[in-house]
C-alpha positions, 0 to 999 in steps of 0.5 A: 258494128252491127245494124239491125232492121225489123222486117214487119211491113208490107206482108201479104198471105196467100192460101193454096188453091184448094182452100174453101175460101179464096185467099189471094195476097191479103194483108198480113200482120207480122208478127201474126198468124193466118187466122187473125189475118183472115179475120181482119180481111173479113173472110171468116167469122169471129172464131170466139163467137157462137160455133164459128170455130167449127167452121175453121177446121180447114185452116190448119189443113192448107198451106199458106205463103207469106211474102214481102219486099224490102230494099237493101243498101249495099255496105261493107258487111262481113255477115248478113243474116235473116233472123226469125224469132219464131216461125209457126211451124213447118216453113220454107224460107226463100229470098229472091227465089232461092231457098235459104232454109227450112224449119219444123219447130215453132219453139226455136229461133232461126238465123240464115246467112243471106249474104250471097242471096241478098241484092242491092236494092229490091228484094223479095222474101217468101215464107211458105208454110206447110199445113200443120196437119199435113206434116204431123199426119205424115210423121204419124204415118211414118213412125206409127201412132202414139197415144194422145189425150186428144184425137189430134196429131199434135205430138208429131209436130213441134208446135204448141199442143193447145193449138189443136184444141184442149178441154178449155181451148179452141182448135185454131191450128194455123200458121204464121210468122208469130214472132219478130223477124229482122235483118242483121248486118255485121262486121268482123264478128258478132255476139252469137249467144250469152248465158250469164250463170249467176251464183251467190255464196256467203253473200258474195255474188258472181256472174259467169258469162258463157259467150259464143261469137260468130267470126268472119275471119280468124282474128283476135277479139276482146270481150268486156263483161260488166255487172254493177260497175264491176268489169272483166275483160278477156282477149280471144285469140284468132280461131277461138270463138267461145269464152267464159268470163267471171265478174265478181260482185261483192255484197249484191242486193238480192232479188226476192219474190214479191212476198219476201221483200224487195227485188233488185235487178242489175244491168249486165253487159257484154261488149265486143271490141269496143262496141262492135257488138253488145249484149245487154240484159238485167239479172238478179242475185238469188239462190234456188233450191228444190229439196226432194230428199226422202224423209220419214213421210215420203219425199218433200217438194220444198222450194227455197229461195235465198235459203228461205222455204217458200209456200208456193201460192201458185197458178197454172198459166196457159197462153193468154190468147188463142191468137198469139199475135194479140198478146202484147206487153200491156196485156201480160202486165195486166194479167200478172198484176192481177195474179199478184193482187190475188196473193199469187207468188208462183206461175207455172208455165204449162207444157202444152203452150209455149215458152213465153215472150221476153216481156213475160219473164221480164215482167215476172223479174220486175214484179217478183213472181216466181216462174216454173217452166215446163218443157213443151210436152203435154198429155201425149206420147212423143216420138224420140226418133229423128227429126224429133230428137234433134229438134227437141235438143235444139229447142231446149238449148235455145230456150235454156240459153234465152231464159237463163238471165231471168231471176224469176225463173226458178225451176225446169220441169220435163213435161206435163202428165206424160209420166202419169199417162204412161203409167195409168192411161193405158198407153203401154199396150198401145205403144208396144216397143215404140218410144214415148218421150222417156228419153227426153225427160230422164236423159236429154233434158236433165243433161241439157239443163245442167250443161246450158244453164246449171243454176236451176233445179230440174224435175222430170215431170209434173206430176212425178214422185222422184223415182221411176219405180214409184207411181208418178202421182203418189201423193206422199212423194213430191208433186201431185195432180188432183183430178179425181175431184173434178172428174168423179167426186165432190170437192169435199174430197180434197180432204181425202188427200194428204199431198206433199205438193199439189201442182194441179187441181181445179174446178170449172165455172162459166165466165162473167156475164159480159163475157158469156154474152160476147161468146154466145148469142143464143136466145133463149140463153140457157146452160144447155143452149148449143153455143154454150155447149160449144164453149164447154170443151171438157168431157161431160163438163156440164154434167160435172157442173150440175153434179156440184150444184146438186150436192151443195146448192138450191135448185136452179130456177133460170140461167141467172141462177145457174151462172151465179151458182156455178161460179160460187161453187167453183170458188168454194171448191178451190177455197176448200182445197187451198185452205186444207192444203195450207192447214197441212203446212209444212208437210204440204209445201204448195198448191198450184191452181189450175188455172189463172187465165183463159185464151178465149171466152169459155167455161173453164177452170180459170179465175180470170176469163178470156175477156180479162174479167175476174170471176168470183174464184179470183176473189176467193184466191185473194182470200185464201192466198193471203199472208194470214189465214184462219180456217176451220178444219174437221178432224174425226168427229171434232173441229180444229181452227187452224191459223196460218201465218206466212208473214215475216212478223209474228201474229199476235192478237185475239180471234173472236168467233161466233156460233150462229143459228140459221137465222144468224142469231149469235148463240155462242161466242169465243175468244182465242188469244194467239201468238203465231211465229213468222212462217208458222202454223197453229192448230187449235182443237175446239171444245165440244161446246164450241162446235156447231150442231145440225143447222148451225154455223161458225164464223170469225167475227173480228174485222181485223182478222180474216173471216173463216166460216164453217157450216154444218149443212149444205145450202140446199139443206140449210133453212136460210131465211129469205135475204133481207137487207138495205142498200146505200149507193154513193158516188165516188171518183170514177164510180160508185160505192154500194153499201149493203146492210144485212137484216138477215144472213146473206150468204156469198154476197156478190155484185155483178156490175159487168151486167150493167157495164162490161168494163165495170170492176168490183173490189170484192165478192163472196161476202157472208154477213149476219144480221147487223153487219154491213159491207161496202162494194166499190164499183169502178165504172164511169157509165154507172156513175153517170146513170141513176138508172144503172145505179138503181139496178146495182141493188137488185137481182140479177146484179146483186146476188146472195145464195138465199135471195 
């Protein structure tokens, strides 16, 4: 039998004597991290507010020691193990004064045999962490420097790269016991590892269980493997500790992405000797293919699940909090449900973060979100010398096995942008003959992915074109990243590309008002006030935002304008990009936006900010990732209307669209009868008379079809009338509705209720109306529902905004 006991209570943390703040045995959270402990103890300021992060650079340059005491009752155990699911990062573990192990990898699990060190009665456990900078800089000095997109040594330690700061995140490179720790006592034998390899052929399912045991002696052992009421048993002879057991499941129900049907999960169980130890997990039956065979146009990157091509409506995922201990299952579920509500079907777990928790992948299984998992290398050259080669191998083996049961996980990718970096970022001259990671991406990781998992496709990098002699970001070949738009060009230049698959592209905006006021206390509040600039981590980020404003929108009059305009510009940029990429179906097979989420309050590319509030971009994603899409796309001197039907049923009906002048008066109408097959795209070339001229615009006019628009001038050049409208506010359960009746054109109408109640949630944004139309916003807010004064404030600036107000 096996007895498991968590060791999460009674911990303290002590800093080394050289730290600028004396830290002597303050209470510590486990799982947790030292920055959160210092904050709880009141020894540091909140790193998320103003420029407090600047004053915490010392934390990652000092050692930290965690201690606790626990009691242990003697028993007739053959094995007693101390198990850590995550130590961040360079640790020396001691029990009762004896060192039992050392670690140097945040991304691995560790198990230490403590049968000879543990005492009956009281025991003292200590985990001493060497400062991450001390370790990483020593390795850098020993092996020689390697290029990094950031002036940090994060590529010389197996720790989340973003802990050292990123162009959206803070540098809080601390230490801690960041995942659970427990004591496991066992008799005779225990199950060490189970990898269930699920297959499906001609509708018949099978699970091949690869099982490893730890045995106290050379004894026989029986294994029973069960799935869906089917079972297979095997007897392992003395001296044998591994087995492969197949369980066949006829006609299983399939696991499907949420936009392709129901998701069936089955309980899988492995039992050792009638209950001596058990392993349990939920699995799903589905097939995954990644078609990258060259074609006449280059090389596709087509994901198929259960034989069906999937147009990937994706987002990049970063750790949802800079202080990882604050991420709980409820927070993850909120974020992933927000993704689904925006029409997203795919989450790419980016390589500068972490392999996420079991809760993350479990939720993706249950909710039907596809997951693409990067191995953890990002934007830097990584040494392949020891100890790193062995650490990477152990880390990959551990996580390939840990994540194998999850049907939501569909692809493995070797790294983020490192192949591109080697090719284009002036690495080669700096590197000389030094290693940089190619051996991982092209040799070690594909070998391990096939050996340990073997059920999911592996791709060497993001971006990667499929051949080492091709430019890694060649748009006609497999996956590409598009960053020239944000860095150098206007967002209309997304149409200059013709990619097969876009794995990263993005455009920045500040967070919601309530989040801005949480992160910045500057008075007066300005776009260039000191703390606003501190919370802008991108190189020349404010200048790039201003470039976008200058190209498209009227002059900014105050901070309220700047906040609203930059958020609208972000949403428009990504809307334009996705509409264009979807119009290229099936040549283009997906778009993964950078990024869904933030890890703290910051100006960034996220659709959901660091305080969990929806930015206008989120509402734009919901529109452009919808199953059915109508978009106007230029072609030469003409204009096409592209209709995309990603539903399982044909789309039959009439699309009506209007040509309007700047006053919003309808000067032309057209009706288009269309019938679009399931998962198909139709392109209609507009007649010259239907194409708007200088100062005119098009919009679809039927409520039961997606609204599409086409403007011949930028807002800054458009002769819009001043916004005129009336409003009605009505009480509902838990909030209010606000109905806006347009008496003029209203361009990108938004209601920012968080300015009145930080917890308020609004159901829609970015609505364009012509005279005579109306829209009703639903605001969920108990505070606003209870206050006539707040309700009045809902109907005027700065809460209710339109570009031409």
